[in-house]
N, C-alpha and C positions, 0 to 999 in steps of 0.2 A: 504494500498499502505503500501512497505515496508521501512523503509529508512533509508538511511544512513551514516557515520557520513564524512563531509568533505576531500575532496582527494586535496590535491593545487598540480597542475606540479609543474614539478625537475624545479629550477635551471637551468636560462644558456636552452640550446638544449641537454642532455650528449643523451635524448635518441634516438631523428630523430635533427638530425644535420644538417645543412640551411649555403649555399653557392652562392652567388649571382651572377652569368658568365658571363663575356663580354658585363653588366651594365643592359643586361633586361631578362632573364634567371634565373631563383631561382630552382636550386639543392636542394631537400628534401631527403633524407638516412636514413634511420632507420639506427642506428644501435648499437640496444639493445643485441650488441652475444650472451653474458651468453645467450638469456632467449630463443635466435635463434627467435627473433622481436616480441613474443604473443603479441598479442593483449590485455592490457592490461589497463589499466586506466590510469596508468600512462605517459602510449607508446605513446596515445589516447592522451589528453591534449599535448601530447608536441609535436604532429600532430600536431594538431588542431590551437598550438600559435607560429608556423616554417607558415604553409599557412600564417595565418593573417600578420605576419610579411612579409615574402613574398609579399603580396600585399600593402603591405602600402609603400615600398621600388617601388610602380611604374611598378616592372614584363610585361613585355609581353608574357611570355608563363612560363609555369612548369612541372620539371621533377621530378618522379616518382623513385628510388629506395629503392634500400637495402644495407644491407654487407654482404656480402656471410656466409656460404655455402647457409643460409636459407632467403627465399623473409620474408617471415612471415609464423609461423606455428599453426598458430587460439587464438584462445584466452585462457585463461592461468587453466590450470584448475581444480588448485585449488579457483579458484575465481569462479569456477560454482560451487565447491560443496561446499562454503563459498562465494557465492558473499561481495565484499566492493565496491560498484557500480550498479547505474544504466544502463538497456543495454542503453537507453538513453545518456549516458555522456558514456558509452564507444566506443559510433559510430563518439558521435565529431569529431575522429578524416576525419571516411571518411565524414560526413556532410560536412567537413570542405574544404575536396576534389571536391566533386560535385556539390557546392555550386560557385566556384567557378566562374567569371568574361573572365578568360582568357582560352587558349587551358592546358592541361595536359595532362601528360603523363608518363604511369608507364612504366617501364625499371624492369624487372623480371628473376633475376638469379637466378635455384635453386627450391624446394615448397613455394608453396603458399598455402596451406589450412584452412577449416575450413571457420569462417569470416575472418580474412584475404583474402582469397580471394574480399570479401567489398572494402576492401581499392586501390584495382589495380580496376575494377570496375565501379570503383564512379572516373575515368582517362577515357576524351575522347580516349585516343588513347591507346591501349597495346602490348610492344613488348617483347620477349623475342626469348632467348636463345634455341636453343636442347635437353640440361638437366633443362627448367625450368621444373615444374609439377602445375598441376591450379588437386587438390580433397577437391571439400567442409565439405564430407564425414558426414558432423555433425551428420546426421539423423544416422550414428551410436552408439552414445549418443545420442538415440532419442530427439538431440537439434534438433527443427525447425527449423528452416532460418532464419533469419534477418534483418533488415536494409535492403530492399529492393533489397535479392540477388535473388531471382527466379526469380522476374522484369525481373534483370536487365542484370540474362542470360538467355532469355525468348528472351529481347530485341534485343540481340546478337545472338546466335544460335537457336530461333524457342523452341517452348513450347517442342519438342520433343526433344531437347540438354537438357532444360534444369531439366527434367525426367531424360537419363540420368544417366545429373552430382549427383544430391543433388538428388532421388531418388533411382535410384537402385545403387549408389555407385563410377562410373563407374569416371574414372581419363585420362586428357592429358594432352599428353609429350608438350613440343615446340609446334615442329612442327606440332602434333596434330591441335593441340590451331587453329593456325595459317590458317590450312588447316578449321576448322570448321568457323574462323568467332573470337571466341573472338581476337585471339587476330589479329593484324593488319601487322607483318612483323615478323618474327621470323628470326637470324644473331644472328650468332658466336658469344663468349663472348667477341672475339676478336674487335670486331669489332660495338656489341649494342648501344655504347654509342655515337659514334659518326652518329651514326644513330639515333640517337635518338638528338643527339644536332644541325645535319640537321634542322630536321623538327619541332625544335623548333630553330632558328635563320629566316628558314624562314618567322617564326608564327610572330619571330622581327620584322623583319622592312616592315611588313606590319601596316597600319595606326592603330592602337588601339584602334580608337573608332571605326570603323568601325567592327573591326575583334570582340569585343565584343557586339554590338551589333547581328554579325550575329550568334555567339552564340547560345544568348540568341535566333533569332530567330526560329534558330534549334530546339530548348527547348521548344519555344512557341507554334509549325505549329508539330512536330513528329506524336501527334494523330486528328489531325485535317487534316477532310474533304479541299480535295485541292483547291477548291473556298475561301474555310475562308482558305488554307496557303498561297492559289500566292493572294492573297488581300493584307496579307501582307508583305509580302517579297516586294511585286510592290513599297508602302510606304514604306518601306527600302531603298528599288533599288531607289530609283528619288528620297530622300532624300541622300544619299551619293553618286549619278554623282554632284549635288549641292554642292561640299565644296572642299575645296582652293585645295587643295591635285592632285585632277581631271587630271590639266592643266600641273601643272607640271610633274608627273608622267606618263602620256602623252609622255612628252614630251622625256623625259630618254628611254621609251619604243622606239617610235621613231629613237632616235640614239641607242640602237641595235641596231636595224631591218639593222638601214643603214647598221651599219657595217660588222655588218653579211653576208649584200650581196657586198659588197663590198673585201670580203675575197676570 
């Protein structure tokens, strides 16, 4: 197996900025504009660190964005010819996103290419603008898709969609991505940030442990038979209705319903 010299993460967050918004929402922004946010080992390590740092603050939702005009141009071509790190290490940023216990939202403006698609597929929900482009194109170079890309595409758009994009070289606009299911919503550039924030605020307004358990249950049961999935969900639902927040939240809901009836 090829060995590589250790590469340290850049000091601070020069390639992936981290902001904590409204006390409970993390905004991570790819900002290596000079390299079009290429998925180099340095960016991946910076992203991994930013995700961990955000989670350590106790945020309840995470948004991944990128400084335009390109969301991510894919892997660095120089690194492809002369690798400086293992594929496993280059995937560390995406893995950190995929393993986050809180809801994660990708906001895609501009092109996301090749291995860069793994970053957005690692998020729970993808939002995009009409000018976004989803273009795997790895096999143009003879590079086999990696990082779970084929599986993630198939889960979102089925086997046919994964074949069309990865094997046949098709690509999608933001509008098309929302139509086929890679993205959840497509919205104008001026509206996309607020749309992401509205989803993140709703997530952050809900009991943290209930949200984390619900995401964990979804991931644990997605490939199970119905009977097994029902049993797991029922156990978690029973736990949830025994929590101290239920009476308070029911009271708030009743007050809102009463207010609506009186209006």
